[in-house]
C-alpha positions as CSV (number, residue, x, y, z in Angstrom):
1,D,2.2,15.1,-56.1
2,F,2.4,12.8,-52.9
3,K,1.7,8.9,-53.4
4,S,-0.8,7.5,-50.8
5,D,3.0,5.5,-49.4
6,Q,4.4,8.9,-48.9
7,V,1.2,10.5,-47.6
8,S,1.1,7.7,-45.0
9,T,5.0,7.5,-44.3
10,L,4.3,11.2,-43.2
11,F,2.2,10.8,-40.9
12,R,3.4,8.3,-39.0
13,E,5.6,8.2,-35.6
14,P,9.0,7.3,-35.4
15,E,10.1,4.0,-33.6
16,S,11.1,5.7,-30.6
17,R,8.0,7.5,-30.3
18,R,5.4,4.9,-30.6
19,I,3.6,3.2,-27.7
20,T,3.7,-0.6,-27.3
21,R,1.2,-2.3,-24.7
22,N,2.1,-5.1,-21.9
23,P,-1.1,-7.1,-21.5
24,L,-1.4,-7.0,-18.0
25,Q,-0.8,-10.0,-15.9
26,F,-2.6,-10.3,-12.5
27,I,-1.9,-12.6,-9.8
28,V,-5.6,-13.8,-8.0
29,K,-5.7,-13.9,-3.9
30,A,-7.7,-15.7,-1.9
31,Y,-8.7,-14.1,1.7
32,E,-10.3,-15.7,4.4
33,K,-12.6,-13.6,6.9
34,G,-10.3,-11.5,8.9
35,D,-7.2,-11.6,7.1
36,T,-5.7,-8.8,6.7
37,I,-4.8,-7.3,3.0
38,N,-3.2,-4.1,4.1
39,R,-2.6,-2.5,7.5
40,K,-2.6,1.0,8.9
41,R,1.6,3.5,7.9
42,D,2.2,0.3,5.5
43,F,3.5,1.1,2.2
44,C,1.5,0.4,-1.0
45,E,3.4,-2.0,-3.9
46,N,0.9,-2.6,-5.7
47,L,-2.8,-1.7,-6.7
48,V,-5.8,-4.3,-5.8
49,F,-9.0,-4.8,-7.2
50,I,-11.3,-6.5,-6.0
51,E,-12.6,-9.6,-7.4
52,S,-15.4,-11.0,-4.9
53,G,-16.4,-10.7,-1.3
54,C,-16.3,-7.8,0.9
55,V,-13.3,-5.9,2.4
56,E,-13.8,-3.1,5.5
57,A,-11.4,0.0,5.6
58,I,-11.0,0.1,9.6
59,D,-9.5,3.2,11.9
60,D,-9.4,3.1,15.6
61,F,-11.1,6.4,17.1
62,E,-9.9,6.8,21.3
63,G,-9.3,2.9,20.6
64,N,-12.4,2.0,19.1
65,D,-12.9,0.1,15.7
66,F,-15.1,2.1,13.3
67,I,-15.8,0.7,9.8
68,I,-14.9,3.8,7.5
69,E,-16.1,1.8,4.4
70,K,-17.3,-1.9,2.2
71,L,-15.4,-2.2,-0.4
72,L,-17.1,-4.9,-2.6
73,M,-16.4,-6.2,-5.8
74,G,-15.2,-3.7,-8.2
75,S,-13.5,-1.5,-6.3
76,V,-10.0,0.0,-6.4
77,I,-7.6,-0.7,-3.3
78,N,-4.3,1.6,-2.6
79,L,-5.2,3.3,-6.0
80,R,-4.1,7.6,-4.0
81,T,-1.4,5.8,-1.7
82,F,-0.1,3.8,-4.6
83,I,0.2,6.6,-7.0
84,L,1.6,9.4,-4.7
85,Q,4.2,6.6,-2.8
86,E,1.7,7.1,0.2
87,M,1.1,5.4,3.9
88,A,-2.2,2.9,4.2
89,T,-4.4,6.1,6.0
90,V,-6.4,2.5,7.6
91,N,-6.9,-0.7,7.8
92,L,-8.1,-3.2,5.2
93,I,-9.7,-6.3,6.5
94,C,-11.8,-9.0,5.0
95,S,-15.2,-9.0,6.4
96,E,-16.0,-12.5,4.0
97,P,-14.1,-14.9,1.8
98,T,-12.7,-12.6,-0.7
99,K,-10.6,-13.0,-3.6
100,T,-8.1,-10.0,-5.4
101,L,-6.6,-9.2,-9.0
102,E,-2.8,-7.9,-7.8
């Protein structure tokens, strides 16, 4: 017969396989209208979360700038380029005062 403390040790993960959680610590950055968060062809070293404001993803075509997307509060910037370690494919420019968590 197993005692209750024996059963709990049977199903316990070994120390080396336990997951420990570290609290995420973000840096809050403030940008003004017209500030650039990322430039096209830069490598992205971190994920960026928009806390407030608006960021425009802008690309150029035949010498003209085109707004591809407007990113608002809650948007995540650099997800794909950060994970795949690729270069940014667009310029990210603040269209109004913006705060980010990085």
